N, C-alpha and C positions, 0 to 999 in steps of 0.2 A: 914662417909661411911662404915667403917669396921663394925660398929654396924648394919648398914642397910644390908650389905651383909651377916652378921652373921644370921640376922633375916631371911633373904631370904632363906639361906641354910637350916636353922632349920625348916622353914615352909614347904619347899619343898624337904626335905632330901630323902624321900622314892622314889619319882618319878625321881629325878635327880640321885640317887644311882642305879636305874634300868637301867637308860641310860648309866651310867659309866660302870656298870657290862657287858652289852651287847657290848659296843665298845671295852672293854678290851678283852673279850672272842673271839671277831671277829678276834684277833691276830693269832689264830691257823689256820685260812684260808687266812692269808695275805702273800704277797710275802716275806717280810722281815723275817717271821718265816719259811716258807717252804724252803726258799733258804738256810737256815743254813744246811739243810740235802742234798743239791744238790750233793755233792761228794759221799755220801753214797748211795743215790738213783741210781746215774749214775753207780757206781761200782756194786750194787746189780743186776741191770738189764742189764748191759753191753751196757750203752748208750753213745754216743758222746755228746758234749755240743749242737750241733745243734739238734740231736734227742730228748734230754731232753727238750730244748727250744720249739720244735714243739709240744710235747705231753702236756707241760704246757700251751701253746697258745690254743691248741685244747679244753682242759678241761675248761679253762677260758672262751673261746668263747661260748661253750655249756651253761656255767652257765649264761653268759649274756643274752642269748636267753630266758632261763627259767625264769630269773628274771622279764622279761616283764609281765608274768603272775603271778608268785609268789609274786611279790612286791604289786600287787594289792589286796592281801588278808589282808594287813593292813587296808583297808577300811571296811572290813567285820568282822574281829575278833578283839577282844581286845588283848592288849600285854600280858595279864596274860594267855591267852589261846595259843597265837602264839609263845611267847617267849619260853616257855619250849619245844615246839615241834622243834623249830629252834636249840636249844642248844643240845636236843637229837640227831637230824640230824648231828650236828657237832661232837658230841661224837662218832657217828657211823662211820663218815668219818675218824677221827683220828685213830680209831680202825682198820679201813680197811687198812690205811697206814701202821699200825704196822704188820698186819697179811698177807697181799697180797704178794704173791711170783710170780704172773703171770703178765708178761709184758703187756698182752692184756687188763688187768683191771686197769692198771696205769692211762690211761686218765679218767676212770670213778671215781677213788679215787680223782684225782685232781678236776674233775668236782664237786663232793660232798664237798670237803673242800672249794673250792671257792664260791660255791652256798650258803652254810650255813654260812661260815665264812665271807669272804669279802663282799658277797652279802646280805643275809638276816638279820644277826646279826646287821650290820651297818645300813642297810635300816630301820630296825625296830626301832632302837634307835633313829635315827634322825627324822624320821616321827613322832614318839610319842612326841619328844620335841617340833617339829614345830606345832603340833596339840594341845598339852596340854597347851602350853605357848603362849601368844599373846603380850602383852606389854613387856614382858622380854624374848621374843623368842631368841634373840642373846645371852643373858647371859646363858640361859638354854642350848642351842646348844654347847656353848663353854665349859660349865662345863661337859656335857655329853661326849664331845670329849677328855676329859682328859684320858679316858680309853685307846684310841688309843696311846697316848704319854707314859703312863705308860707301855703298853705291848711293845712298840718299844724300850724303854729304858731298860727294865729289862729282858724280855724273851730271847733275843738273848744271852746276856751275861750268864744267868743262864744255858741256855741249851747247849751252846758250852762248858762251864766248865764241865757240867754233862757228856757230851759225851766222856770225858776222862776216866770216871769210868763206865759208863753205855752203854750198846749197844743202837744203835739209834731207834731201833724198840721199845725197852722198854720205851723210852722217848716219843714216840707217845701214848703208853697205858697210861702213866702219864697224857698226854695232854687230852686224852679222860676222864680220872677220873676227871680232873679239870672242864671240860665242865659239867659233870653230877653233880658235887658239886654246880655248879652254879644254877641249877634248883631250889632247895628248897629256896636258898637265893633270887632269883627272885620272886618266889611266895610269900615269906615273905614281900618283898619290896612292892609288888603290891596287898597286901590283901584288900586295899581300892584303887583300881585303879580309876583315873580320868575318867570322861565320855568323850570318844573320841568326839571331836566336830563334826565329821562326822555323829555321832549317836544322836547328839543334836543340831538340826537345828538352835535353837535361839542362840547358841553360836558359829556358824560357821562364820569365817571371809571371806568376798567376795574378789575377785580379781579385775582385770581390768574391766572397764564398770559396776562395781557392781555386777558382775556375779559370780556364782560357776561354774568353767570351768570343764568339763569332760576331760578325756584323749584324746578322739577323737577331741574335740575342741582345745586342746593344740597343738596336732600334726598338725592340719590344720592351726594354727597360725604361721606367719613367725618368731615370737620372739623365739620359741623353737629351730628352725634351726639356727638362728643367734647365740643361746647360746651353741649349740652342740659342736663346736670345743673347747670352754671354759671347758666343761665337760670332753672331752676326752684327752685334752693335758696334764694336770698335772698328771692324771693317767697313761697315756701312758709313759710319758718320765721320771717321777720320778721313776716309776717301772724299766724302762730301765737302768736308773742311778745306782740303786742298784743291779740289776741283773748282770750288767757287771762291778761291782766294782773291781774284781780281774784283769781283763783286763785293766781297767783304771789305776790302780796302777803300772801295768807293763809298759804300754807306757809312763807314766809320770816319771818312774824311782823311785817310792816310795815303801817301804815296805807296804804290804797289812795291817798289824797291825797298821801302822801309820795312814792310811785312816780310818779304822774302829774306831780308837781311837777319831776321830773328830766327829762321829755320835751323841754322846750326845750334842754337841754344836748345831747341826741341830735340834735335839729333843727339846732342851730348847728354841731356837728361835721360833720354830713352836708353842710351848706351850704358850709363851708370846704373839706371833702374834694372836693365837686363842682367847685369852681373850680380846685383844685390838679390834679385829675385832667384837667380840660379843657386847662389849660396844658400839662401833661406830654404828653398824647397828641398835641397839635399839634407838640411838640418831638421826641417819641421814636416816636410811632405806637403803635397798639394791641398789636402783637405782643409787645413787650417787657414790657407792663404786665398783660395779661389773665391770665397764669398765677399772679400773686401778689396781685391785689387782694382776693382772698377770704380771704387769711390772717387779717386782722384780726377778721372775723366769726366765724371759727373760735375765736380767742382769747376774743372776747366772750361766745359761748355757754358756753365752758369756765369763764369767770369767774362768769357768771350761775348756772352749776351749783354751783360751789364756794362762793360768797360768801353770808353771812348778814347782812352789815351794809349799810347804805344807801351807805357809801363804795364797797363792792364793786359796788353796783348802778350807781353813777355810772361806775365804770371799765368795766363790761360795756357800758353804753350808749354810751360814747366809742368803744369798738372796734367796735360794731355800726354806728354812725354813719359811721365811716371807710369801711366797705365800701358801705354804702347809698349815700352821696354819689357814690363813684366809679361805682356801679351805674347811676347816673342818666345818665352820659355814655358810658362805655366800650363797652358792648355795641352801642349805636346806631352809634357810629363804626366798631366792628369789622366790622359787616356790609357797610357801605360800602366800607371799605378792602379787604376780602378778596373780596367778590363783585360790586363795582362798584355804580353808582348807577342804571342804567337800569331795573332791576326791583327796586330797593330796597324798595318798598312791599310787594310780594307776598312777598319773602324775610323782611322784618322782621314781616310779619303772622303768619308761622309762629312766629317767635321770641316775639312778643307772645302768641300763643295758648298756648305752653309756660309763659310767665310767668303768664298768667292762671289756667291749670290748676293751677300751683304754689300759687297763692293759694286755690284750692278745696281741694287735698290737705292743705296745712299744718294749718289748724285741725281738719279732720275727723280726720286721723291722730293727732294729739297728743291730741285729745279722746277718741278710742277707747282709746288707750294709758292715759290717766288712769283712765278707767272700768275698765280691765283690771288697775289696781293698779300701773302703772309710774309712778313719781313724776316730775314735771316736771324735777327736778334731774338725774335719771338720763337722761332724754330729751336735755336740753340738752348733757350730756357727749358723748352719741353724735352729736348734730347737729353739734357742734364737730369731731369725727373725720371726719364726712361731708364737711365743708367743705375739710378738708385733702386728702382724696381727691380732691374736685373740682379743687383746684389742680393736683394731679398729672395728672389726666385732661386738663385744658386745656393744661398745658405740653407733654404728648405730642402732642396734636392740632395745636397751633400749631407746635411745632418741625418737624413734617413739612410743614405747609402754607406756612410763611413763606418756604421756599426758592423757591416758585413766584411770589412777589409781584414 
């Protein structure tokens, strides 16, 4: 098996490498990276926790709306053309964060970081994998998603340590430089880009009823709406979990550093889960797996609600990581399997917009409830129940649709 995997990696190194590079560089627009600077940003602009959360949600929501249109560009342009433009946009956004002194422009800066980082870099990488690989789609998606885990594991530690010596604005200039440095690497990796299946009809994989579904078809199909809570949930509430990490540590009586020290466990579990899910979906397809992969996150939030010990926090993070890892690969493969690959960019753009919208709703909703006196422990319990209902909805939707595959 190791020889087979080694051969696979060697044969597809440049395309898989492009996916890893894009998912890694998306880190500069992800919540886990931006929130490192929350204290400095609030101090620089004189913002309360609520005001900063509101600005963050506003910029993120706007990026979700634009993603509906921008994501469809992946059906028109090759990654070799679109990728450098996205990375240049992300570099400009990072530079804007470094140089901006005006509060009124802060929502625009957040909008640009979220659009080019969390939105387009992620979307472009995962659509490319879903389109370029058919028989090994799961494996390709899980390998490309390693970039997320590497960014999550390394960048917060490196940049928090660097903040002791360097001004936070200078660190954003360095971030912009890293994004610019990624452009020639991406062009080098894609000097022989695979033909997108949307541009090569004979290689397009069809979906339900043997059709190539358009975005309009997908939106009129009940399955999309059965799936919407499954897209929105992990993004909304994992973002909220990390956004409120300081408050969580306070109410549990932990040192913040104790909680942060456990994050590599979460990253490690999500990485293993990502590869297992990729292997499993190549073997069994997404229809069998989608209804059940959010059960662990339900258990994780219930454990986070009930536990007061650091050991309980470890268990909660393990269960959260199981779903988050699978979430990196399963949904992207699902759209390709059920709706075909010819219009996969436009269809997945809608899904990405729902996901980005979730990441705007989660911190805002939980923050308002905290202000209204609803403890985070109580919220986590109800979030766990929500995820069990999501599993039921997904099972109903897929059971009806799978018959037409």
